[in-house]
Structures are given as C-alpha cells and as structure tokens.
C-alpha positions in Angstrom: -0.2 -0.2 -0.1 1.4 3.4 -0.5 0.3 6.6 0.8 0.9 10.2 0.8 2.3 11.6 3.9 2.7 15.5 4.7 5.4 16.1 8.3 5.1 18.4 10.5 8.1 18.0 12.5 8.0 20.5 16.4 3.8 19.4 16.9 3.1 19.5 20.8 1.7 15.8 20.5 2.4 13.1 17.8 -0.7 12.9 15.7 -1.7 10.6 12.7 -5.0 11.6 11.0 -6.0 11.5 7.3 -7.0 14.6 5.8 -8.9 13.7 1.9 -6.1 11.8 -0.1 -3.1 13.0 2.2 -2.2 11.8 5.6 -1.0 14.4 7.8 1.6 12.6 11.0 2.4 15.8 13.3 5.8 14.6 14.9 7.7 15.8 18.3 11.0 15.6 16.9 12.9 18.4 14.5 14.1 17.3 11.0 17.5 17.0 12.1 20.1 14.0 11.3 17.1 12.0 10.1 15.1 11.9 13.6 11.9 13.1 12.2 12.3 10.2 10.1 12.9 7.8 11.9 10.1 9.1 14.1 7.6 9.2 10.8 8.4 5.3 10.1 8.0 4.4 14.7 5.0 6.2 14.6 3.2 5.0 11.7 4.4 1.1 12.6 2.6 1.6 15.9 -0.7 3.4 13.7 -1.3 0.1 11.0 0.0 -2.4 13.3 2.7 -3.3 11.4 6.1 -3.7 11.9 8.9 -0.8 11.5 10.8 -3.1 8.9 7.9 -3.1 6.9 7.5 0.7 5.6 10.2 2.4 3.7 9.9 5.8 2.8 10.2 5.3 -1.1 9.6 9.4 -1.7 11.1 12.5 -0.1 13.5 11.6 2.3 14.4 15.3 2.8 11.4 17.0 2.1 8.0 17.5 4.1 5.8 15.7 1.3 6.9 12.2 1.4 5.7 9.1 -0.3 5.3 5.7 1.8 4.9 2.2 1.1 3.5 -0.1 3.5 4.4 -4.1 2.8 1.4 -6.2 4.1 3.7 -9.4 3.7 7.1 -9.3 5.2 
C-alpha cells in the first residue's frame, strides 16, 4: 500500500490523521539527522499495526511531503 504523507515536525503532540487523500503526521522531534524519519516510521508502524521493517520512505526522504510504502507480508 502506498500513502502520501505530509510531516509536521516540532509539534506538541504526535498525531496521525487523514485529510482527504493525504495523511498528516505530527511529530515531536525536529527534522535533524534523520530523527523525524525514524520517528515517522515508528509512529506509522504503531498506527497501521505493522513492524517498522514493513515501512519504507520511497520518495521525499529530505522533504516534508513523502510517499510511504507499507508492505503487508514481509
């Protein structure tokens, strides 16, 4: 499954919500040295009830707008 995500770093709460076709993910961590990407993968793994290894950032590694691939069977 592929989803489009907009990341909001330095938020007060960590929230995952869907707004139309795009998922908006609020993270507490800053976008420094990949910390936000690691937190994003962890939060999405919890939200979709999959392992972290089943989630891959396929587009937008250094952008707030990302495409995420979630693999069902790994």
